N, C-alpha and C positions, 0 to 999 in steps of 0.2 A: 454462592456465586461470588466471584472475585470482584474487587473494585476495579474501576477503569481509570487509568491515568489519562489526563487531558492536557494537551498543549493548545491553549485557547487562541482565539482569532487575533489577539493583540501581541502574541508571542512570536518572535523570530529567532530561530536557532541556526547557527552556522557551525557545523562540526558533526560529531558522531552521537546518535541517539541510540541507547541500548536500554531495553525494558525487559523485565521478567514478570510482566502482568499485561493484561489487555491495554491497548493504547489507542486513543482517538486524537487525531491531529486536525485542528481547525485553523491553525496558524501556518507559519512558513518554516520549512526545514531545508537547508542547503548543506549536503554532506552525505551521510549514510544513516540508515535506520535498520536496526536488528531487534526483532521481538521474537526470540526463540520460544516456541511452544505455545504461543498465544496469538490472537488476532490483532491486526492493526487496521484502523479505519481512517481513511482520509476523507474528512467531511467536505460537503459542498462548500466552496470558498477556501479550502486548504490549498496551499501551493507548495509543492515538493520538487526539489531538484536533488535527487538522491537515489541510490540503489536501495531497494527495500527487500529484506528477508524476514519472513514471518510464517507462522503456521497457516494463517488465513489472511488475505489482504482484500479489503473492501475499499473501492475507490469511488468517491463522489466529487472530488475536486480535481485539480490539475497536477499531473505528475510527469516529470521528465527523468527517466532513469529505468533501470532494469528492475522487474518485479519477480521475485522467486518465493513461491509459497509451497509448503509441504503438503497441504490438503486442497486449497482452492483459492481462486481469485474471482471476485465478483466486481464487475464494472457497472456502475449505475448510470442512468441516463444523463446525469449532470457532469459526468467525468470527461476529462480530456487527458489522454495518455500519449506520450511520445517515448517509446522504448519497448523492449522485448518483455514478454510475460512467459514464465515457466511455472506450471503447476499440474497436478493430476486432473483437475477440473477447472475450466475457465468459462465464465459466462459474461456476455456483453449485452447490456440492455439497449433497446432501440433508442437512438438519440445520442448515445455516447460517441465521442470522437476518439479514434485510435489510430496511431501510426507506429507500426513495428511488427514483429513476428510473435506468433503464439506457438509454444512448444508444450505439449502435454507430456508429463513425466510420470514415472511410478511414484507412489506415495513415499515421501521421505528422501527422495534423491534430488540433488540440485546441481 
């Protein structure tokens, strides 16, 4: 199993985040996030103002931006999202707050 990179709760990044391994964000990112071929997790308490591209996106925190996943997007009950989501599979848990459009796509297309 691959190691998971972590942007901790005390870290704030302004700019482009590019990862080639699984990434968990518990801090803040303002810019863009690209995690090609791996999942990105926005932990509860994470605050993102960015477009996100990844294999899988799991959201537990706050996101403002477009979410594009090649396999799936999971929105947990603690999430707040403002932006469109595109993935072959999208699940939204009860209690999550979401404002935007959902587009299901074929696997791998964005």
